[in-house]
N, CA and C atoms as an extended XYZ file, in Angstrom:
579
Properties=species:S:1:pos:R:3:atomname:S:1:resname:S:1:resid:I:1 pbc="F F F"
N       -12.003       42.265      -16.957 N   MET     1
C       -10.706       42.343      -15.617 CA  MET     1
C       -10.646       43.163      -14.765 C   MET     1
N       -10.972       42.453      -13.579 N   VAL     2
C       -10.834       43.459      -12.153 CA  VAL     2
C        -9.584       44.139      -11.905 C   VAL     2
N        -9.571       45.290      -11.796 N   GLN     3
C        -8.710       46.275      -11.903 CA  GLN     3
C        -7.754       46.393      -10.422 C   GLN     3
N        -6.708       46.187      -10.485 N   GLY     4
C        -5.744       46.519       -9.287 CA  GLY     4
C        -5.776       47.363       -8.391 C   GLY     4
N        -5.155       47.405       -7.355 N   ALA     5
C        -4.895       48.755       -6.529 CA  ALA     5
C        -4.224       49.896       -7.553 C   ALA     5
N        -4.810       51.275       -6.852 N   ARG     6
C        -3.748       52.116       -7.518 CA  ARG     6
C        -2.191       52.587       -7.115 C   ARG     6
N        -1.810       52.605       -8.683 N   VAL     7
C        -0.100       52.826       -8.389 CA  VAL     7
C        -0.100       54.177       -8.765 C   VAL     7
N         0.443       55.123       -8.515 N   VAL     8
C         0.981       56.405       -8.990 CA  VAL     8
C         2.075       56.251       -9.683 C   VAL     8
N         2.239       56.894      -10.882 N   ILE     9
C         4.048       57.115      -11.418 CA  ILE     9
C         4.226       58.735      -12.180 C   ILE     9
N         4.879       58.629      -10.743 N   VAL    10
C         5.610       60.109      -10.806 CA  VAL    10
C         6.652       60.312      -11.784 C   VAL    10
N         5.990       61.071      -13.434 N   MET    11
C         6.945       61.141      -14.363 CA  MET    11
C         7.783       62.099      -14.420 C   MET    11
N         8.740       62.612      -15.793 N   GLY    12
C         9.133       63.583      -15.807 CA  GLY    12
C        10.297       63.494      -16.162 C   GLY    12
N        11.186       64.682      -16.625 N   VAL    13
C        12.553       64.614      -17.158 CA  VAL    13
C        13.698       64.688      -15.569 C   VAL    13
N        14.466       64.325      -15.658 N   SER    14
C        15.770       64.229      -14.806 CA  SER    14
C        15.471       66.103      -14.210 C   SER    14
N        15.943       66.399      -12.743 N   ALA    15
C        15.755       67.160      -12.135 CA  ALA    15
C        14.156       68.035      -12.163 C   ALA    15
N        13.212       67.171      -12.454 N   SER    16
C        11.945       67.564      -12.112 CA  SER    16
C        11.202       67.508      -11.073 C   SER    16
N        12.048       66.703       -9.593 N   GLY    17
C        11.538       66.500       -8.416 CA  GLY    17
C        10.711       65.414       -8.315 C   GLY    17
N        11.336       64.228       -9.248 N   LYS    18
C        10.466       63.125       -8.961 CA  LYS    18
C        10.500       62.518       -7.545 C   LYS    18
N        11.908       62.350       -7.531 N   SER    19
C        12.181       61.260       -6.185 CA  SER    19
C        11.641       62.523       -4.984 C   SER    19
N        11.590       63.315       -4.610 N   THR    20
C        11.056       64.336       -3.540 CA  THR    20
C         9.584       64.182       -3.374 C   THR    20
N         9.194       64.691       -4.632 N   VAL    21
C         7.639       64.750       -4.811 CA  VAL    21
C         7.307       63.116       -5.021 C   VAL    21
N         7.844       62.424       -5.450 N   GLY    22
C         7.328       60.804       -4.708 CA  GLY    22
C         7.305       60.192       -3.469 C   GLY    22
N         8.577       60.516       -3.107 N   THR    23
C         8.641       60.016       -1.530 CA  THR    23
C         7.287       60.526       -0.729 C   THR    23
N         7.266       61.851       -0.684 N   ARG    24
C         6.544       62.604        0.177 CA  ARG    24
C         4.934       62.086       -0.372 C   ARG    24
N         4.739       61.860       -1.818 N   LEU    25
C         3.241       61.597       -1.864 CA  LEU    25
C         2.921       60.087       -1.170 C   LEU    25
N         3.851       59.173       -1.375 N   ALA    26
C         4.067       58.102       -0.754 CA  ALA    26
C         3.660       58.014        0.680 C   ALA    26
N         4.490       58.829        1.414 N   GLN    27
C         4.102       59.144        2.668 CA  GLN    27
C         2.992       59.223        3.193 C   GLN    27
N         2.427       60.424        2.121 N   ARG    28
C         1.029       61.178        2.793 CA  ARG    28
C        -0.113       59.923        2.460 C   ARG    28
N         0.428       59.137        1.347 N   LEU    29
C        -0.850       58.155        0.766 CA  LEU    29
C        -0.879       57.050        1.856 C   LEU    29
N         0.026       56.831        2.197 N   ASP    30
C         0.555       55.824        3.006 CA  ASP    30
C         0.707       53.996        2.750 C   ASP    30
N         1.375       54.287        1.080 N   VAL    31
C         1.722       53.269        0.209 CA  VAL    31
C         3.214       53.056        0.385 C   VAL    31
N         3.556       51.807       -0.644 N   PRO    32
C         5.190       51.328       -0.436 CA  PRO    32
C         5.461       52.859       -1.650 C   PRO    32
N         6.828       52.905       -1.727 N   PHE    33
C         7.471       53.677       -2.603 CA  PHE    33
C         8.527       52.784       -3.095 C   PHE    33
N         8.888       53.187       -4.562 N   LEU    34
C         9.966       52.554       -5.262 CA  LEU    34
C        10.538       53.688       -5.812 C   LEU    34
N        11.678       54.142       -5.848 N   GLU    35
C        12.670       55.081       -6.650 CA  GLU    35
C        13.278       54.272       -8.096 C   GLU    35
N        12.529       54.306       -8.942 N   GLY    36
C        12.663       53.737      -10.169 CA  GLY    36
C        14.064       53.695      -11.435 C   GLY    36
N        14.965       54.811      -10.615 N   ASP    37
C        16.206       54.396      -10.859 CA  ASP    37
C        17.116       53.585      -10.292 C   ASP    37
N        16.667       52.814       -9.095 N   ASP    38
C        17.362       51.954       -8.711 CA  ASP    38
C        17.133       50.710       -9.100 C   ASP    38
N        16.457       50.639      -10.643 N   LEU    39
C        15.871       49.190      -10.830 CA  LEU    39
C        17.234       49.345      -12.057 C   LEU    39
N        17.576       50.561      -12.776 N   HIS    40
C        18.679       50.498      -13.575 CA  HIS    40
C        19.811       49.688      -13.216 C   HIS    40
N        20.270       48.901      -14.655 N   SER    41
C        21.414       48.133      -14.270 CA  SER    41
C        22.512       48.799      -13.660 C   SER    41
N        23.980       48.763      -12.979 N   ALA    42
C        24.956       49.386      -12.741 CA  ALA    42
C        25.351       49.818      -14.344 C   ALA    42
N        25.952       48.911      -15.209 N   ALA    43
C        26.106       49.144      -16.448 CA  ALA    43
C        25.611       50.554      -16.973 C   ALA    43
N        24.342       50.320      -16.880 N   SER    44
C        23.366       51.845      -17.883 CA  SER    44
C        23.822       52.955      -16.919 C   SER    44
N        23.562       52.933      -15.372 N   ARG    45
C        24.236       54.035      -14.717 CA  ARG    45
C        25.319       54.276      -15.082 C   ARG    45
N        26.138       53.552      -15.127 N   ALA    46
C        27.901       53.857      -15.743 CA  ALA    46
C        27.738       54.638      -16.628 C   ALA    46
N        27.138       54.214      -17.769 N   LYS    47
C        26.902       54.663      -18.970 CA  LYS    47
C        26.619       56.103      -19.177 C   LYS    47
N        25.391       56.338      -18.273 N   MET    48
C        24.702       57.625      -18.428 CA  MET    48
C        25.595       58.609      -17.567 C   MET    48
N        26.433       58.128      -16.031 N   ALA    49
C        27.367       58.796      -15.478 CA  ALA    49
C        28.417       59.623      -16.410 C   ALA    49
N        28.712       58.449      -17.571 N   SER    50
C        29.982       59.148      -18.197 CA  SER    50
C        29.117       59.406      -19.441 C   SER    50
N        28.233       60.470      -19.568 N   GLY    51
C        27.528       60.955      -20.298 CA  GLY    51
C        27.201       60.393      -21.453 C   GLY    51
N        26.550       59.141      -21.587 N   HIS    52
C        26.412       58.689      -23.045 CA  HIS    52
C        24.614       58.541      -22.608 C   HIS    52
N        23.936       58.817      -23.600 N   ALA    53
C        22.532       58.572      -23.289 CA  ALA    53
C        22.467       57.128      -23.481 C   ALA    53
N        21.344       56.278      -22.948 N   LEU    54
C        20.906       55.015      -23.517 CA  LEU    54
C        20.514       54.661      -24.558 C   LEU    54
N        20.449       53.566      -24.843 N   ASP    55
C        19.748       53.263      -26.393 CA  ASP    55
C        18.665       52.214      -25.862 C   ASP    55
N        17.805       51.827      -27.207 N   ASP    56
C        16.710       50.551      -27.006 CA  ASP    56
C        17.537       49.763      -25.779 C   ASP    56
N        18.226       49.233      -26.588 N   ALA    57
C        18.868       47.870      -25.593 CA  ALA    57
C        19.320       48.251      -24.276 C   ALA    57
N        19.695       49.117      -24.019 N   ASP    58
C        20.251       49.336      -22.707 CA  ASP    58
C        19.044       49.782      -21.743 C   ASP    58
N        18.121       50.376      -22.270 N   ARG    59
C        16.494       50.443      -21.574 CA  ARG    59
C        15.765       49.276      -21.183 C   ARG    59
N        16.226       48.207      -22.128 N   ARG    60
C        14.758       47.275      -22.512 CA  ARG    60
C        14.182       46.775      -20.963 C   ARG    60
N        15.625       46.039      -20.304 N   PRO    61
C        15.390       45.584      -19.081 CA  PRO    61
C        14.653       46.656      -17.901 C   PRO    61
N        14.908       47.902      -18.234 N   TRP    62
C        14.433       48.699      -16.538 CA  TRP    62
C        12.843       49.026      -17.071 C   TRP    62
N        12.067       49.276      -18.385 N   PRO    63
C        10.922       49.277      -18.169 CA  PRO    63
C        10.194       47.892      -17.833 C   PRO    63
N        10.795       46.375      -17.991 N   ALA    64
C        10.438       45.508      -17.749 CA  ALA    64
C        10.540       45.371      -16.562 C   ALA    64
N        11.504       46.187      -15.474 N   ALA    65
C        11.491       45.579      -14.211 CA  ALA    65
C        10.309       46.121      -13.531 C   ALA    65
N        10.418       47.667      -14.081 N   LEU    66
C         9.207       48.896      -13.410 CA  LEU    66
C         7.697       48.043      -13.509 C   LEU    66
N         7.695       47.927      -14.908 N   THR    67
C         6.403       46.911      -15.079 CA  THR    67
C         6.040       45.933      -14.228 C   THR    67
N         7.066       45.266      -13.894 N   GLU    68
C         6.422       44.050      -13.161 CA  GLU    68
C         6.365       44.532      -11.347 C   GLU    68
N         7.063       45.771      -10.891 N   TRP    69
C         6.744       46.347       -9.732 CA  TRP    69
C         5.422       46.886       -9.875 C   TRP    69
N         4.853       47.434      -10.751 N   VAL    70
C         3.657       48.366      -10.874 CA  VAL    70
C         2.428       47.167      -10.769 C   VAL    70
N         2.953       46.016      -11.623 N   ARG    71
C         1.972       44.971      -11.534 CA  ARG    71
C         1.708       44.353      -10.661 C   ARG    71
N         3.046       44.012       -9.775 N   SER    72
C         2.922       43.321       -8.253 CA  SER    72
C         2.507       44.712       -7.013 C   SER    72
N         2.470       45.805       -7.124 N   ALA    73
C         1.872       46.487       -6.339 CA  ALA    73
C         0.577       46.955       -6.429 C   ALA    73
N         0.109       46.611       -7.923 N   GLY    74
C        -1.514       46.506       -7.975 CA  GLY    74
C        -2.362       45.520       -7.193 C   GLY    74
N        -1.404       44.116       -7.444 N   ALA    75
C        -1.921       43.089       -7.345 CA  ALA    75
C        -2.245       43.072       -5.715 C   ALA    75
N        -1.198       43.524       -5.211 N   SER    76
C        -1.155       43.679       -3.782 CA  SER    76
C        -2.210       43.954       -2.736 C   SER    76
N        -2.785       44.708       -3.539 N   GLY    77
C        -4.309       45.532       -3.022 CA  GLY    77
C        -3.815       46.865       -2.385 C   GLY    77
N        -2.844       47.095       -2.189 N   ARG    78
C        -2.295       48.047       -1.168 CA  ARG    78
C        -2.083       49.226       -2.477 C   ARG    78
N        -1.475       49.082       -3.748 N   GLY    79
C        -0.771       49.971       -4.513 CA  GLY    79
C         0.414       50.421       -4.102 C   GLY    79
N         0.795       51.854       -4.835 N   GLY    80
C         2.171       52.173       -4.252 CA  GLY    80
C         2.536       53.458       -5.387 C   GLY    80
N         3.620       54.087       -5.076 N   VAL    81
C         3.823       55.189       -5.800 CA  VAL    81
C         5.463       55.052       -6.469 C   VAL    81
N         5.534       54.816       -7.599 N   VAL    82
C         7.008       55.081       -8.026 CA  VAL    82
C         7.247       55.854       -9.115 C   VAL    82
N         8.483       56.333       -9.033 N   THR    83
C         9.123       57.279       -9.811 CA  THR    83
C         9.922       56.500      -10.955 C   THR    83
N         9.413       57.359      -12.182 N   CYS    84
C        10.101       56.949      -13.494 CA  CYS    84
C        10.074       58.353      -14.312 C   CYS    84
N        10.864       58.448      -15.111 N   SER    85
C        10.746       59.179      -16.260 CA  SER    85
C         9.716       59.436      -17.228 C   SER    85
N         9.593       57.642      -17.627 N   ALA    86
C         8.084       57.322      -18.236 CA  ALA    86
C         7.934       58.370      -19.322 C   ALA    86
N         8.958       58.592      -20.036 N   LEU    87
C         9.182       59.858      -21.149 CA  LEU    87
C         8.329       59.324      -22.524 C   LEU    87
N         8.577       57.651      -22.454 N   ARG    88
C         7.962       57.368      -23.832 CA  ARG    88
C         6.678       56.774      -23.667 C   ARG    88
N         5.432       57.211      -24.152 N   ARG    89
C         4.093       56.673      -24.169 CA  ARG    89
C         4.306       54.834      -24.200 C   ARG    89
N         4.790       54.675      -25.176 N   GLU    90
C         5.015       53.124      -24.895 CA  GLU    90
C         5.070       52.583      -23.662 C   GLU    90
N         5.999       53.242      -23.085 N   TYR    91
C         5.964       52.546      -21.631 CA  TYR    91
C         5.041       52.846      -21.186 C   TYR    91
N         4.282       53.992      -21.022 N   ARG    92
C         3.262       54.399      -20.216 CA  ARG    92
C         1.943       53.237      -20.631 C   ARG    92
N         2.096       53.109      -21.828 N   ASP    93
C         0.977       52.058      -22.043 CA  ASP    93
C         1.402       50.661      -21.462 C   ASP    93
N         2.438       50.102      -21.554 N   GLY    94
C         2.935       48.890      -21.121 CA  GLY    94
C         2.225       48.765      -19.377 C   GLY    94
N         2.760       49.658      -18.380 N   PHE    95
C         2.039       49.799      -17.142 CA  PHE    95
C         0.580       50.252      -16.964 C   PHE    95
N        -0.037       50.200      -18.096 N   ARG    96
C        -1.476       50.456      -17.908 CA  ARG    96
C        -2.033       48.926      -17.978 C   ARG    96
N        -1.404       48.216      -18.786 N   ARG    97
C        -1.675       46.646      -19.276 CA  ARG    97
C        -1.349       45.711      -17.776 C   ARG    97
N        -0.832       46.207      -16.962 N   THR    98
C        -0.622       45.526      -15.689 CA  THR    98
C        -2.033       45.033      -14.906 C   THR    98
N        -2.884       45.748      -15.065 N   GLY    99
C        -3.874       45.367      -14.402 CA  GLY    99
C        -4.084       46.055      -13.153 C   GLY    99
N        -2.975       46.919      -13.123 N   ALA   100
C        -2.987       47.764      -11.677 CA  ALA   100
C        -4.133       49.393      -12.487 C   ALA   100
N        -4.128       49.825      -11.185 N   ASP   101
C        -5.110       51.099      -11.342 CA  ASP   101
C        -4.098       52.222      -11.859 C   ASP   101
N        -3.288       52.652      -12.609 N   VAL   102
C        -2.562       53.622      -12.926 CA  VAL   102
C        -2.736       54.628      -13.128 C   VAL   102
N        -2.247       55.646      -12.687 N   TRP   103
C        -2.298       57.136      -12.863 CA  TRP   103
C        -1.077       58.304      -12.659 C   TRP   103
N        -0.961       58.736      -13.495 N   PHE   104
C         0.361       59.426      -13.869 CA  PHE   104
C         0.204       60.664      -13.631 C   PHE   104
N         1.720       61.310      -12.763 N   LEU   105
C         1.440       62.553      -12.212 CA  LEU   105
C         2.797       62.746      -12.923 C   LEU   105
N         2.589       63.686      -13.936 N   TYR   106
C         4.078       64.215      -14.737 CA  TYR   106
C         3.997       65.480      -14.437 C   TYR   106
N         5.123       65.688      -13.490 N   LEU   107
C         6.058       67.030      -13.065 CA  LEU   107
C         6.568       67.405      -14.071 C   LEU   107
N         5.778       68.375      -15.102 N   ALA   108
C         6.200       69.100      -16.111 CA  ALA   108
C         7.379       70.409      -15.997 C   ALA   108
N         7.944       70.516      -16.609 N   LEU   109
C         9.471       71.547      -16.138 CA  LEU   109
C        10.134       72.007      -17.255 C   LEU   109
N        10.013       73.677      -17.430 N   ASP   110
C        10.898       74.041      -18.855 CA  ASP   110
C        12.500       73.875      -18.771 C   ASP   110
N        12.684       73.651      -19.765 N   ARG   111
C        13.973       73.186      -20.020 CA  ARG   111
C        14.888       73.835      -19.389 C   ARG   111
N        14.758       75.269      -19.099 N   ALA   112
C        15.839       76.313      -18.681 CA  ALA   112
C        15.776       76.242      -17.183 C   ALA   112
N        14.329       75.661      -16.841 N   VAL   113
C        14.474       75.426      -15.354 CA  VAL   113
C        15.398       74.159      -14.711 C   VAL   113
N        14.957       73.267      -15.565 N   ALA   114
C        15.700       71.941      -15.767 CA  ALA   114
C        17.200       71.861      -15.660 C   ALA   114
N        17.451       72.770      -16.516 N   ALA   115
C        19.130       72.916      -16.813 CA  ALA   115
C        19.667       73.458      -15.479 C   ALA   115
N        18.956       74.412      -15.053 N   GLU   116
C        19.825       75.040      -13.614 CA  GLU   116
C        19.452       74.140      -12.583 C   GLU   116
N        18.408       73.248      -12.470 N   ARG   117
C        18.317       72.428      -11.174 CA  ARG   117
C        19.363       71.068      -11.394 C   ARG   117
N        19.324       70.913      -12.569 N   ILE   118
C        21.064       69.764      -12.461 CA  ILE   118
C        21.928       70.337      -12.602 C   ILE   118
N        22.071       71.391      -12.733 N   ALA   119
C        23.768       72.074      -12.420 CA  ALA   119
C        24.050       71.902      -11.433 C   ALA   119
N        23.320       72.582      -10.233 N   HIS   120
C        23.464       72.590       -9.017 CA  HIS   120
C        23.262       71.312       -8.370 C   HIS   120
N        22.891       69.996       -8.874 N   ARG   121
C        22.737       68.617       -7.950 CA  ARG   121
C        23.917       67.898       -8.021 C   ARG   121
N        24.103       67.471       -6.477 N   THR   122
C        25.372       66.469       -6.646 CA  THR   122
C        24.666       65.081       -6.368 C   THR   122
N        26.026       64.163       -6.750 N   GLY   123
C        25.585       62.364       -6.274 CA  GLY   123
C        24.658       62.185       -7.204 C   GLY   123
N        24.354       62.730       -7.958 N   HIS   124
C        23.342       62.059       -8.916 CA  HIS   124
C        23.897       61.583      -10.335 C   HIS   124
N        23.481       60.416      -11.143 N   PHE   125
C        24.321       60.031      -12.039 CA  PHE   125
C        24.129       60.296      -13.072 C   PHE   125
N        22.992       61.312      -13.222 N   MET   126
C        22.616       62.036      -15.056 CA  MET   126
C        23.282       63.364      -14.965 C   MET   126
N        24.610       63.459      -15.713 N   PRO   127
C        24.756       64.560      -16.295 CA  PRO   127
C        24.139       65.672      -16.858 C   PRO   127
N        24.486       66.723      -16.758 N   PRO   128
C        23.796       67.825      -17.462 CA  PRO   128
C        23.322       67.807      -18.947 C   PRO   128
N        24.804       67.223      -19.422 N   ARG   129
C        24.752       66.878      -20.783 CA  ARG   129
C        23.757       66.041      -21.662 C   ARG   129
N        22.701       65.510      -20.610 N   LEU   130
C        22.223       64.324      -21.098 CA  LEU   130
C        20.785       64.863      -20.917 C   LEU   130
N        20.415       66.192      -20.405 N   LEU   131
C        19.219       66.943      -20.455 CA  LEU   131
C        18.294       66.608      -21.824 C   LEU   131
N        19.084       66.979      -22.467 N   ASP   132
C        18.398       67.533      -24.019 CA  ASP   132
C        18.073       65.885      -24.709 C   ASP   132
N        18.379       65.359      -24.555 N   SER   133
C        17.979       63.303      -25.136 CA  SER   133
C        16.689       63.261      -23.684 C   SER   133
N        16.768       64.175      -23.078 N   GLN   134
C        15.283       63.755      -22.452 CA  GLN   134
C        14.253       64.065      -22.594 C   GLN   134
N        14.811       65.746      -22.956 N   PHE   135
C        13.419       66.064      -23.843 CA  PHE   135
C        13.265       65.876      -24.937 C   PHE   135
N        14.271       65.626      -26.057 N   ALA   136
C        14.183       64.881      -27.311 CA  ALA   136
C        13.228       63.605      -27.352 C   ALA   136
N        13.052       62.480      -25.986 N   LEU   137
C        12.401       61.601      -26.068 CA  LEU   137
C        10.525       61.548      -25.427 C   LEU   137
N        10.836       62.971      -24.684 N   LEU   138
C         9.291       63.118      -23.988 CA  LEU   138
C         8.286       63.222      -24.651 C   LEU   138
N         7.384       62.179      -24.593 N   ASP   139
C         5.889       62.272      -25.117 CA  ASP   139
C         4.920       62.568      -23.891 C   ASP   139
N         4.579       63.834      -23.810 N   PRO   140
C         4.135       64.707      -22.415 CA  PRO   140
C         2.893       63.650      -22.225 C   PRO   140
N         2.360       63.772      -21.288 N   LEU   141
C         1.273       62.986      -20.896 CA  LEU   141
C         0.174       63.697      -21.805 C   LEU   141
N        -1.015       62.707      -22.465 N   GLN   142
C        -2.131       62.812      -23.433 CA  GLN   142
C        -3.553       63.039      -22.653 C   GLN   142
N        -4.260       63.694      -23.169 N   ALA   143
C        -5.292       63.753      -22.755 CA  ALA   143
C        -6.247       62.145      -22.138 C   ALA   143
N        -6.049       61.342      -23.041 N   ASP   144
C        -6.579       59.958      -22.936 CA  ASP   144
C        -5.591       59.167      -21.977 C   ASP   144
N        -4.783       59.950      -21.178 N   GLU   145
C        -4.236       58.945      -20.336 CA  GLU   145
C        -4.264       59.315      -18.668 C   GLU   145
N        -5.072       58.579      -17.791 N   PRO   146
C        -4.850       59.441      -16.413 CA  PRO   146
C        -4.611       59.492      -15.715 C   PRO   146
N        -4.452       60.880      -15.365 N   GLY   147
C        -3.222       61.608      -14.324 CA  GLY   147
C        -3.623       62.990      -14.681 C   GLY   147
N        -2.542       63.516      -14.181 N   ALA   148
C        -2.680       64.863      -14.145 CA  ALA   148
C        -0.998       65.290      -14.491 C   ALA   148
N        -1.097       66.862      -14.873 N   THR   149
C        -0.236       67.675      -15.372 CA  THR   149
C        -0.010       68.644      -14.536 C   THR   149
N         1.495       68.508      -13.535 N   VAL   150
C         1.401       69.672      -12.243 CA  VAL   150
C         3.033       70.564      -13.044 C   VAL   150
N         2.732       71.733      -13.091 N   ASP   151
C         3.966       72.441      -12.914 CA  ASP   151
C         5.292       72.437      -12.110 C   ASP   151
N         5.737       71.816      -12.400 N   ALA   152
C         7.298       71.253      -11.256 CA  ALA   152
C         8.246       72.437      -10.695 C   ALA   152
N         7.684       73.769      -11.258 N   SER   153
C         8.747       74.614      -10.999 CA  SER   153
C         8.647       75.172       -9.928 C   SER   153
N         7.930       75.108       -8.747 N   GLY   154
C         7.681       75.578       -7.739 CA  GLY   154
C         8.277       74.688       -6.646 C   GLY   154
N         8.344       75.189       -5.347 N   SER   155
C         8.949       74.103       -4.667 CA  SER   155
C         8.196       72.837       -4.427 C   SER   155
N         9.177       72.013       -3.742 N   PRO   156
C         8.821       70.868       -3.318 CA  PRO   156
C         6.963       70.534       -2.823 C   PRO   156
N         7.317       71.562       -1.894 N   GLY   157
C         5.549       71.619       -0.892 CA  GLY   157
C         4.530       72.290       -2.096 C   GLY   157
N         4.387       73.398       -2.658 N   HIS   158
C         3.688       73.644       -3.714 CA  HIS   158
C         3.491       72.520       -5.005 C   HIS   158
N         4.727       72.028       -5.444 N   VAL   159
C         4.445       70.626       -6.099 CA  VAL   159
C         3.406       69.698       -5.907 C   VAL   159
N         3.740       69.388       -4.448 N   LEU   160
C         3.271       68.009       -4.007 CA  LEU   160
C         1.473       68.512       -3.351 C   LEU   160
N         1.397       69.791       -3.039 N   ALA   161
C         0.101       70.243       -2.864 CA  ALA   161
C        -0.748       70.261       -3.732 C   ALA   161
N        -0.350       70.702       -4.831 N   ALA   162
C        -0.800       70.592       -6.265 CA  ALA   162
C        -1.247       69.319       -6.394 C   ALA   162
N        -0.168       67.980       -6.613 N   ALA   163
C        -0.292       66.855       -6.794 CA  ALA   163
C        -1.588       66.174       -5.749 C   ALA   163
N        -1.510       66.453       -4.858 N   LEU   164
C        -2.636       65.736       -3.850 CA  LEU   164
C        -3.891       66.311       -4.302 C   LEU   164
N        -3.732       67.885       -4.728 N   ARG   165
C        -5.059       68.018       -5.475 CA  ARG   165
C        -5.436       67.503       -6.049 C   ARG   165
N        -4.456       67.048       -6.950 N   ALA   166
C        -4.981       66.331       -8.432 CA  ALA   166
C        -5.267       65.008       -8.360 C   ALA   166
N        -4.664       63.922       -6.988 N   SER   167
C        -4.740       62.980       -7.213 CA  SER   167
C        -6.362       62.656       -6.681 C   SER   167
N        -7.040       61.527       -7.807 N   PRO   168
C        -8.492       61.211       -7.102 CA  PRO   168
C        -8.526       60.248       -6.068 C   PRO   168
N        -7.293       60.080       -5.635 N   ARG   169
C        -7.620       58.606       -3.871 CA  ARG   169
C        -7.408       59.775       -3.252 C   ARG   169
N        -6.506       61.021       -3.147 N   ALA   170
C        -6.621       61.587       -2.138 CA  ALA   170
C        -7.497       63.030       -1.526 C   ALA   170
N        -7.936       63.121       -2.787 N   THR   171
C        -9.062       64.217       -2.804 CA  THR   171
C       -10.305       63.695       -3.348 C   THR   171
N       -10.740       62.899       -4.041 N   GLY   172
C       -12.021       62.367       -4.788 CA  GLY   172
C       -11.688       62.325       -5.903 C   GLY   172
N       -12.857       61.715       -6.685 N   PRO   173
C       -12.974       61.750       -8.321 CA  PRO   173
C       -13.167       63.469       -9.066 C   PRO   173
N       -13.862       63.995       -8.108 N   ARG   174
C       -13.663       65.567       -9.236 CA  ARG   174
C       -12.441       65.948       -9.315 C   ARG   174
N       -11.315       65.873       -7.749 N   ALA   175
C       -10.166       66.988       -8.529 CA  ALA   175
C        -9.470       66.339       -9.797 C   ALA   175
N        -9.254       65.611      -10.260 N   ALA   176
C        -8.364       65.175      -11.305 CA  ALA   176
C        -9.346       65.848      -12.573 C   ALA   176
N       -10.514       66.494      -12.623 N   ARG   177
C       -11.051       66.991      -13.854 CA  ARG   177
C        -9.871       68.310      -14.548 C   ARG   177
N        -9.836       68.988      -15.756 N   ARG   178
C        -8.898       69.092      -16.165 CA  ARG   178
C        -9.158       70.932      -15.552 C   ARG   178
N        -7.987       71.640      -14.960 N   THR   179
C        -8.089       72.889      -14.933 CA  THR   179
C        -7.047       73.695      -15.776 C   THR   179
N        -7.510       75.001      -15.854 N   ASP   180
C        -6.472       75.498      -17.099 CA  ASP   180
C        -6.105       76.796      -16.080 C   ASP   180
N        -4.529       77.282      -16.139 N   GLY   181
C        -4.371       78.859      -15.644 CA  GLY   181
C        -3.578       78.101      -14.004 C   GLY   181
N        -3.237       79.460      -13.880 N   PRO   182
C        -2.372       79.296      -12.548 CA  PRO   182
C        -3.738       78.920      -11.469 C   PRO   182
N        -2.706       78.419      -10.167 N   ASP   183
C        -3.662       77.843       -9.311 CA  ASP   183
C        -3.437       79.021       -8.101 C   ASP   183
N        -4.209       79.667       -7.260 N   PRO   184
C        -3.580       80.455       -6.221 CA  PRO   184
C        -3.217       79.968       -5.618 C   PRO   184
N        -3.362       78.438       -5.120 N   GLN   185
C        -2.419       78.246       -3.790 CA  GLN   185
C        -1.391       77.362       -4.352 C   GLN   185
N        -0.630       77.276       -5.379 N   GLY   186
C         0.384       76.574       -6.069 CA  GLY   186
C         0.403       76.627       -7.778 C   GLY   186
N         1.041       75.328       -8.114 N   PRO   187
C         1.120       75.622       -9.268 CA  PRO   187
C         0.043       75.075      -10.326 C   PRO   187
N        -0.110       75.279      -11.399 N   ALA   188
C        -1.285       74.917      -12.498 CA  ALA   188
C        -1.296       73.419      -12.472 C   ALA   188
N        -2.404       72.867      -11.995 N   VAL   189
C        -2.891       71.808      -12.733 CA  VAL   189
C        -3.505       71.266      -13.547 C   VAL   189
N        -3.337       70.365      -14.697 N   ARG   190
C        -4.260       69.776      -15.715 CA  ARG   190
C        -4.358       68.342      -15.520 C   ARG   190
N        -5.330       68.064      -15.495 N   GLY   191
C        -5.843       66.387      -15.059 CA  GLY   191
C        -6.359       65.305      -16.116 C   GLY   191
N        -6.460       64.459      -16.330 N   THR   192
C        -7.460       63.807      -16.761 CA  THR   192
C        -8.183       62.481      -15.999 C   THR   192
N        -9.336       62.270      -16.041 N   PRO   193
C        -9.700       61.388      -14.771 CA  PRO   193
C        -9.431       59.633      -15.237 C   PRO   193
């Protein structure tokens, strides 16, 4: 199978900075951007806003819609950047089966930092009390998945710089090799080719 254009999926729990980093990354790469939360149904958004976690039946249409966007973006020849919690490995595996050249950017964030950020956020449908349910579902990016893990506790600028260094498209194939420890110019990056 001929692989389609690269689609970067910016993943992580709520308040990890997916929207900010994803928007800026798409601008830097000059590719289309999709805010994955926009594909949640009105009923799902209302359920989360009322403090109730989504169940599998609620979630089912969302990854299906995201998968279709990834497939289309890959087939377009241009690619794109999409934000999506992508907490479950099964969802990520589905994105990889689309034919697009999928690459994950996992914005890893400590629970305490996420809780502090979400407590100060306004105008978002995800309430602080649902954060634990996100961490409970989280399957962190694995070594056999194409992508990189970036420490998202820094400023958006530092996280974006680390993402650009890690992205094979932006900085060449050597940039996605695994590195451990702090980066003197920003957050630690751990990647897989």
